[in-house]
C-alpha positions as CSV (number, residue, x, y, z in Angstrom):
1,X,94.2,82.7,78.7
2,X,95.7,86.0,79.7
3,X,95.6,87.2,83.3
4,X,92.7,89.4,84.1
5,X,94.9,92.0,85.8
6,X,96.6,92.6,82.5
7,X,93.3,93.6,80.9
8,X,92.7,96.9,82.7
9,X,91.4,98.0,86.1
10,X,89.7,95.5,88.4
11,X,86.5,97.5,88.6
12,X,86.2,97.4,84.8
13,X,87.1,93.8,84.4
14,X,84.7,92.6,87.1
15,X,81.7,94.1,85.4
16,X,78.1,92.8,85.6
17,X,78.7,90.1,83.1
18,X,81.9,88.8,84.7
19,X,80.3,89.0,88.2
20,X,77.4,86.9,87.0
21,X,79.8,84.3,85.5
22,X,81.7,84.2,88.8
23,X,78.8,82.6,90.6
24,X,77.6,80.4,87.8
25,X,80.9,78.7,86.9
26,X,81.3,75.5,89.0
27,X,85.1,75.5,88.4
28,X,85.5,79.0,89.7
29,X,83.2,78.3,92.7
30,X,85.2,75.1,93.6
31,X,88.6,76.9,93.3
32,X,87.5,80.0,95.3
33,X,85.9,77.8,98.0
34,X,89.0,75.6,98.3
35,X,91.3,78.6,98.5
36,X,89.0,80.2,101.2
37,X,88.9,77.0,103.2
38,X,92.7,76.8,103.1
39,X,93.0,80.4,104.2
40,X,90.7,79.8,107.2
41,X,92.8,76.8,108.1
42,X,96.0,78.7,107.9
43,X,94.7,81.5,110.1
44,X,94.5,78.9,112.9
45,X,91.8,80.8,114.7
46,X,90.4,79.7,118.1
47,X,87.9,77.0,117.6
48,X,85.8,77.8,120.6
49,X,84.6,81.2,119.5
50,X,83.7,83.0,116.3
51,X,86.3,85.5,114.9
52,X,85.7,88.7,113.1
53,X,87.4,88.5,109.6
54,X,88.1,91.0,106.9
55,X,87.6,89.5,103.4
56,X,89.6,91.7,101.0
57,X,88.4,91.5,97.4
58,X,85.3,89.6,98.6
59,X,83.7,89.7,95.1
60,X,80.4,87.9,94.9
61,X,80.8,86.5,98.4
62,X,82.0,83.0,97.7
63,X,84.8,83.2,100.3
64,X,82.5,84.9,102.7
65,X,80.2,81.8,102.6
66,X,83.2,79.7,103.8
67,X,83.7,82.2,106.6
68,X,80.0,82.0,107.6
69,X,80.0,78.2,107.4
70,X,83.1,78.2,109.6
71,X,81.2,80.1,112.3
72,X,82.8,83.5,111.8
73,X,81.5,87.0,111.3
74,X,83.0,89.0,108.4
75,X,83.2,92.3,106.5
76,X,83.8,92.0,102.8
77,X,85.2,94.7,100.6
78,X,85.6,94.9,96.9
79,X,86.4,97.6,94.3
80,X,83.7,96.2,91.9
81,X,80.2,97.4,92.6
82,X,78.9,94.8,90.2
83,X,80.5,92.0,92.2
84,X,79.1,93.4,95.4
85,X,75.7,93.6,93.8
86,X,75.9,89.9,93.1
87,X,76.9,89.2,96.7
88,X,73.9,91.2,97.9
89,X,71.6,89.3,95.5
90,X,72.9,86.1,96.9
91,X,72.1,87.5,100.4
92,X,75.6,87.0,101.9
93,X,75.6,87.2,105.6
94,X,78.6,89.6,105.9
95,X,78.7,93.3,105.7
96,X,79.8,94.6,102.3
97,X,81.8,97.7,101.6
98,X,82.7,99.2,98.2
99,X,86.3,100.2,98.5
100,X,89.7,100.1,96.8
101,X,92.1,98.1,98.9
102,X,95.0,100.2,97.5
103,X,93.6,103.2,99.3
104,X,94.3,101.4,102.6
105,X,91.8,100.7,105.4
106,X,90.2,103.1,107.8
107,X,89.2,100.6,110.5
108,X,90.1,101.2,114.1
109,X,93.2,99.5,115.3
110,X,92.6,95.9,116.4
111,X,89.2,95.6,114.7
112,X,89.7,92.2,113.0
113,X,90.9,88.8,114.3
114,X,92.1,87.8,110.8
115,X,91.9,88.6,107.1
116,X,91.7,86.7,103.9
117,X,92.1,87.6,100.3
118,X,91.4,85.2,97.5
119,X,92.6,86.3,94.1
120,X,92.7,90.0,94.8
121,X,96.0,91.3,96.2
122,X,97.8,91.0,92.9
123,X,95.7,93.9,91.6
124,X,97.7,96.2,93.8
125,X,100.5,96.0,91.3
126,X,98.4,97.7,88.6
127,X,98.8,101.4,87.9
128,X,95.5,101.9,86.2
129,X,95.1,105.6,87.1
130,X,97.5,108.4,86.6
131,X,98.0,108.8,90.4
132,X,98.5,105.1,91.1
133,X,101.9,104.1,92.3
134,X,102.0,100.3,93.0
135,X,104.8,100.6,95.6
136,X,102.8,103.2,97.6
137,X,99.5,101.2,97.2
138,X,101.1,98.0,98.5
139,X,102.7,99.9,101.4
140,X,99.5,101.6,102.3
141,X,97.6,98.3,102.0
142,X,99.9,96.3,104.3
143,X,100.5,99.2,106.8
144,X,96.8,99.8,107.3
145,X,95.9,96.1,107.3
146,X,98.4,95.4,110.0
147,X,96.9,98.2,112.1
148,X,93.4,96.8,111.6
149,X,94.4,93.4,113.0
150,X,94.0,92.4,116.6
151,X,97.0,90.9,118.4
152,X,96.6,87.6,120.0
153,X,99.1,85.3,121.6
154,X,100.6,83.2,118.8
155,X,102.4,80.9,121.2
156,X,99.1,79.2,122.0
157,X,97.9,76.4,119.7
158,X,94.3,77.2,119.0
159,X,93.3,73.7,117.9
């Protein structure tokens, strides 16, 4: 099977049919859930309070469900309107934003306590539009993501 990012732009690949399949395929659900659970674990967030998390490439909300089940609040963003429609139909508890992560983030500095991205960041390497420059998109993504993150003392063990 070829990689989806080689087939064209993400917003075209994740159309209504693919978005529907994403939440009906038990293998995809299991993989996405396991990856999101591991991402939450790796963030090592404080256990005594909910955190505010950015889910980049949230798709149909599978990783957002893990965030909710872990007691966190979240904002999910995705370039695919069809994937976001499925997330809304599934009544995900996070706020959903239609946005291209390669355009960077316009959040106030320090807005989020953490961020996850399950199967999305690799799309930044695509140059699907004439004005897309992967190097600039990656730079904009990480610069604005860093700014949107809160700073907390990493010397403390939050377990």
